[in-house]
C-alpha positions, 0 to 999 in steps of 0.5 A: 711632814711637821705637824704643829702642836695645838699650843704653838697655833695663834689664838683666833680671837686675838687675830679677829681683835687685832687686825682691825684695830691695826687697819683702822690706825693705818687708814686713819693715819693715811687719810690724815696725811692725805687731808693735810697733803690737801689743805696745803696744796689748796693754801699753796693754790691760794697764795700762787693765784694772789702772787699772780694777781699782785704781779699782774696789777704792777706790771700794769701799773709799770707800764704808765709809770712814766705817764704824769700823775693827771694822766687817765690811764695811770689814774686808772691803772693805779686805782683799779690795780689797787682795787684787785688786789683787796678784792682777789685777796677777800674772795681767794681766801674766803673760797680756800677757807671753805675748802679747808673746812670741808677737808676738815670734815664740817657740813660745808652745805649748812654752813653756807646756807648760814652764812647766807641767812647771816648775810642777807640780815646784815645786808638789811641792817647795813644798807647804807654800807652796801649802798657805798659799796656798790657805788664805789664800784660803779664809779671806779668802772665807769672811768668818770672820776681819777685821783688827782681830778678836780672836782666838786662833790656835794659842795666841797671843791678839791682834787681827789687823792684816793677813790676806794670802794667805800669812800672817796677822799677829797683834798680842799684847797686849805689842806682839809681832807673830806671823806665822802661816802660813794653812795652820796655821790649822785651829782658832781662836776668834774674840772679836768675833764678835756678842757677848761676856761679861763674867764676874767671879768673886767669892769669898766667905768661908765665914764670911760670909752668903751670902744678904746678899751676892748681892743686893749684888753684884746691884744693883752689876751693875744700876747698871754696867748703867745707865750703860753701856746703850751697850755692854750687849746685855741688860737684866739682868746675871746673879748666879749663885751658888754656883758652886764650894766652894774650899779657903778661899772659895765662888765666885759670879759676876757675868755680863754679855753686851757688845758684843765687845771691851768684855768686858775694860774691863767686867770690870775696872770691875765688880770695882772697883765690887764692892770698893768696895760690899763695903768699904762692907758690911763684906764680907770678902775671903777669904784662904787658911786652913788647919787644922792638927792637933797631936797630944800624948802619947807616940808609939805603940811601934814594931814591933821589927825583926828581922835576919832568920829564926832559926836556932833554935826553941823546939820540943822535939827528937826525944830530948826528946819520947822 
């Protein structure tokens, strides 16, 4: 059996020095590769989740695209779809970032604690912003405002163009775009819910026969309702009179219930038809009148003015009494 010479054997000290280094190098490379794979998986899952959310919201909106723009279901789908995409993007990427930092080797517990304290400080400093965000979320989920609604908020009347988490964009009739923080929306009126009323007040002269004019108004209102049955929500209009005694006229009015958003056009057309009917029937449109009283003759005498209390007296003195 051949024997190995001592000079041919490897040095044991060299084996002890080289083996741990090679093992550590292979181990660090393996851990680095596994960490890179985990990070790629995390980013891939985040992108997949966002893609599913985006696809789901697009399908939700596609189901109501054939509805009119003023339909509440379409408005709700568009508004909440955009909101869900935005919120999902913030949440998913935030969670993915924390997981990536954990794979890198940072202390996530300390990071989350620091972020919590920083968030508390920012919350105290940005109370108005937090209030607006919370108010916007509740407005969206309560389903009381929609894109396209005609509303009055804080004295501004217009059509809602966009409802966000923090701001509501309101377009007024003159084209002005008003930005209203959601937290400031406390009391508002919505003219696009269920039904609306077209109200046309009509001033009648005191010298006219009101009993003869009211049937004319009723005939005009019934004719208009027959021509616009697609927007009218009640079969017969109401002719109400007399509502008020003014300085120069008495007031009657025509009231018709119509679909939301149609009341203004209905009022304009009703006024036009009433004016034509009044011209044909000879009904006088009242105008301001004033009665003036003229007093003739001499003016009454004025009370004489006195300079002050008299220093003399007509009463007899003590000597005269004696």
